C-alpha positions as a Markdown table, in Angstrom:
| # | Residue | x | y | z |
|---|---|---|---|---|
| 1 | Met | -216.1 | -201.5 | -21.7 |
| 2 | Arg | -214.6 | -204.6 | -20.1 |
| 3 | His | -214.2 | -205.2 | -16.4 |
| 4 | Asp | -210.6 | -204.2 | -15.7 |
| 5 | Ala | -207.9 | -205.5 | -13.3 |
| 6 | Gln | -207.9 | -202.2 | -11.2 |
| 7 | Met | -211.2 | -203.4 | -9.5 |
| 8 | Asp | -209.7 | -206.4 | -7.5 |
| 9 | Glu | -209.1 | -210.1 | -8.1 |
| 10 | Lys | -211.7 | -212.3 | -9.8 |
| 11 | Pro | -212.9 | -215.2 | -7.9 |
| 12 | Glu | -212.2 | -218.5 | -9.6 |
| 13 | Trp | -216.0 | -219.4 | -9.5 |
| 14 | Leu | -217.1 | -216.2 | -11.4 |
| 15 | Asp | -217.6 | -216.6 | -15.2 |
| 16 | Glu | -215.7 | -213.7 | -16.9 |
| 17 | Ser | -219.0 | -212.9 | -18.9 |
| 18 | Val | -220.7 | -211.7 | -15.8 |
| 19 | Pro | -218.4 | -208.9 | -14.8 |
| 20 | Asp | -217.9 | -208.1 | -18.5 |
| 21 | Trp | -221.7 | -207.7 | -19.1 |
| 22 | Leu | -222.0 | -205.7 | -15.8 |
| 23 | Ala | -219.3 | -203.3 | -16.8 |
| 24 | Asp | -221.0 | -202.8 | -20.3 |
| 25 | Phe | -224.3 | -202.1 | -18.6 |
| 26 | Ala | -222.6 | -199.8 | -16.0 |
| 27 | Glu | -221.2 | -197.9 | -18.9 |
| 28 | Val | -224.6 | -197.4 | -20.5 |
| 29 | Leu | -226.0 | -196.3 | -17.2 |
| 30 | Gly | -223.2 | -193.9 | -16.5 |
| 31 | Val | -222.0 | -195.6 | -13.3 |
| 32 | Asp | -218.9 | -197.3 | -12.2 |
| 33 | Pro | -219.0 | -201.0 | -12.6 |
| 34 | Pro | -219.1 | -203.2 | -9.4 |
| 35 | Thr | -215.9 | -204.7 | -8.0 |
| 36 | Tyr | -215.5 | -208.4 | -7.9 |
| 37 | Gln | -216.0 | -207.8 | -4.1 |
| 38 | Glu | -219.2 | -205.9 | -4.6 |
| 39 | Ile | -220.4 | -208.6 | -7.1 |
| 40 | Asp | -219.7 | -211.3 | -4.3 |
| 41 | Glu | -221.6 | -209.4 | -1.7 |
| 42 | Leu | -224.5 | -208.8 | -3.9 |
| 43 | Leu | -224.8 | -212.4 | -4.7 |
| 44 | Lys | -224.7 | -213.3 | -1.1 |
| 45 | Leu | -227.6 | -210.8 | -0.4 |
| 46 | Ala | -229.5 | -212.1 | -3.2 |
| 47 | Gly | -228.9 | -215.7 | -1.8 |
| 48 | Val | -230.4 | -214.7 | 1.5 |
| 49 | Ala | -233.5 | -213.1 | -0.2 |
| 50 | Ala | -234.0 | -216.2 | -2.4 |
| 51 | His | -233.6 | -218.6 | 0.4 |
| 52 | Ala | -235.7 | -216.6 | 2.7 |
| 53 | Ser | -238.6 | -216.2 | 0.2 |
| 54 | Arg | -238.6 | -217.1 | -3.4 |
| 55 | Arg | -236.0 | -216.6 | -6.0 |
| 56 | Gln | -237.9 | -213.7 | -7.5 |
| 57 | Ala | -237.0 | -211.7 | -4.2 |
| 58 | Ala | -233.3 | -211.8 | -5.1 |
| 59 | Pro | -233.2 | -209.2 | -7.7 |
| 60 | Val | -235.7 | -207.0 | -6.1 |
| 61 | Ala | -233.7 | -207.0 | -3.0 |
| 62 | Thr | -230.6 | -205.9 | -4.7 |
| 63 | Trp | -232.6 | -203.2 | -6.3 |
| 64 | Leu | -233.9 | -202.2 | -2.8 |
| 65 | Val | -230.2 | -201.8 | -1.7 |
| 66 | Ala | -229.5 | -199.5 | -4.4 |
| 67 | Lys | -232.6 | -197.4 | -3.8 |
| 68 | Ser | -231.8 | -197.1 | -0.1 |
| 69 | Gly | -228.1 | -195.9 | -0.6 |
| 70 | Met | -227.3 | -198.3 | 2.2 |
| 71 | Ser | -224.1 | -200.4 | 1.9 |
| 72 | Ile | -224.3 | -203.8 | 0.5 |
| 73 | Thr | -222.6 | -205.1 | 3.8 |
| 74 | Asp | -225.2 | -203.3 | 6.2 |
| 75 | Ala | -228.1 | -204.3 | 3.8 |
| 76 | His | -226.8 | -208.1 | 3.9 |
| 77 | Ala | -227.0 | -207.8 | 7.8 |
| 78 | Phe | -230.6 | -206.5 | 7.8 |
| 79 | Ala | -231.6 | -209.1 | 5.2 |
| 80 | Arg | -230.3 | -211.8 | 7.6 |
| 81 | Gln | -232.4 | -210.2 | 10.4 |
| 82 | Val | -235.4 | -210.2 | 8.2 |
| 83 | Asp | -234.8 | -214.0 | 7.2 |
| 84 | Ser | -234.6 | -214.8 | 11.0 |
| 85 | His | -237.8 | -213.3 | 11.6 |
| 86 | Ala | -239.6 | -215.4 | 9.0 |
């Protein structure tokens, strides 16, 4: 399954292989693939985690968001708060 146009407009900086791979992985998992906006928000959240701690924190932070059920936007705000306490 390929990332399709119904999701939203792809940012110029995003390599097409990223949403394509994510769409294929989402299909295997039985979930909807992320929109381009969600990809962008998750990468920003990962950036906060990586800069506040180490790069290894980035993927785990995004997993925690999924596990919590919180919106990416809300989680990003909480991540910035944790960063400001460091």
